[in-house]
Legacy VTK file of the C-alpha trace (Angstrom):
# vtk DataFile Version 3.0
C-alpha trace
ASCII
DATASET POLYDATA
POINTS 114 float
125.444 137.266 41.002
129.132 136.246 39.964
132.397 137.039 41.869
135.066 139.095 39.658
138.467 138.772 40.769
140.916 141.686 40.310
144.175 140.459 39.394
146.861 142.217 41.519
150.016 143.325 40.057
153.125 141.479 41.474
155.638 143.530 42.893
158.013 143.246 39.777
155.506 144.872 37.456
154.938 147.665 39.835
158.776 148.050 40.055
158.826 148.093 36.229
156.342 150.723 36.010
157.936 152.923 38.547
161.323 152.178 36.654
159.891 153.357 33.240
158.571 156.420 34.873
161.948 156.925 36.106
164.076 156.253 33.158
162.441 159.519 31.563
162.724 162.648 33.650
160.210 165.340 33.143
162.377 168.084 31.481
159.555 170.674 31.752
159.279 170.310 35.562
163.074 170.343 36.166
163.353 173.599 33.627
160.498 174.994 35.578
161.945 174.385 39.023
165.493 175.588 37.865
164.157 178.710 36.489
162.122 179.528 39.654
165.060 178.837 41.746
167.212 181.028 39.408
164.542 183.877 39.913
164.483 183.551 43.478
168.121 183.828 43.814
168.445 186.741 41.312
165.646 188.461 43.497
167.791 187.794 46.701
170.747 189.144 45.102
169.087 192.584 44.216
168.677 192.056 40.601
164.889 192.533 40.706
164.292 192.817 36.918
165.978 189.432 36.001
164.665 187.695 38.697
161.322 188.821 38.072
161.530 187.970 34.466
162.917 184.346 35.664
160.210 184.109 38.024
157.652 184.653 35.025
159.333 182.257 32.657
159.476 179.548 35.485
155.664 180.211 36.097
154.979 179.812 32.462
156.972 176.334 32.291
154.957 175.151 35.139
151.697 176.223 34.019
152.808 174.653 30.521
153.527 171.292 32.644
150.181 171.568 34.267
147.899 171.911 31.316
144.839 169.990 32.445
144.864 171.847 35.958
145.060 175.185 34.166
142.085 174.007 31.752
139.948 173.439 34.981
140.771 176.424 36.475
139.863 178.314 32.986
136.577 176.641 33.018
136.131 177.627 36.651
136.686 181.635 36.321
132.977 182.485 35.000
131.732 180.948 38.234
134.326 182.780 40.510
133.400 185.780 38.639
129.691 185.554 39.236
130.065 184.782 42.842
132.403 188.016 43.010
129.953 190.556 41.402
127.023 188.853 43.563
129.281 189.771 46.616
129.908 193.328 45.283
126.131 193.898 44.551
125.521 192.798 48.053
128.310 195.233 49.637
126.843 197.961 47.150
123.309 197.500 48.651
124.667 197.226 52.134
126.448 200.575 51.672
123.339 202.364 50.146
121.118 201.069 53.144
124.031 202.413 55.698
124.183 205.585 53.927
120.422 206.157 54.184
120.582 205.040 57.867
123.286 207.621 58.489
121.343 210.299 56.996
118.195 209.471 58.748
120.176 209.467 62.176
121.719 212.719 61.338
118.420 214.271 60.704
116.884 212.782 63.918
120.233 214.248 66.020
120.251 217.674 64.497
116.404 218.048 64.056
116.414 218.941 60.417
114.160 216.283 59.495
111.201 216.638 57.139
LINES 1 115
114 0 1 2 3 4 5 6 7 8 9 10 11 12 13 14 15 16 17 18 19 20 21 22 23 24 25 26 27 28 29 30 31 32 33 34 35 36 37 38 39 40 41 42 43 44 45 46 47 48 49 50 51 52 53 54 55 56 57 58 59 60 61 62 63 64 65 66 67 68 69 70 71 72 73 74 75 76 77 78 79 80 81 82 83 84 85 86 87 88 89 90 91 92 93 94 95 96 97 98 99 100 101 102 103 104 105 106 107 108 109 110 111 112 113
């Protein structure tokens, strides 16, 4: 079994990577943040329609900048829908059982049983 050495980056290389990322600002994120901020300010000043439009536009820009996350969420939607359908089915069966129990209790109290 051999030993593999992993070369460490020098501090100057790390600074170069960080500096290159700082040279190019992410304009989509800046636009999304500005639009969301403008939408919030419009909502606070009472201009609801314009505020909602700006907030929706900012949200759309945010989603545009986070395509990978949106894609992951989109792929998970069927799983969530299945869970919700399962939960609704269980609630529905519980309500049916509760209705039968209520009717039986009503019949036992009133004496109108079969």
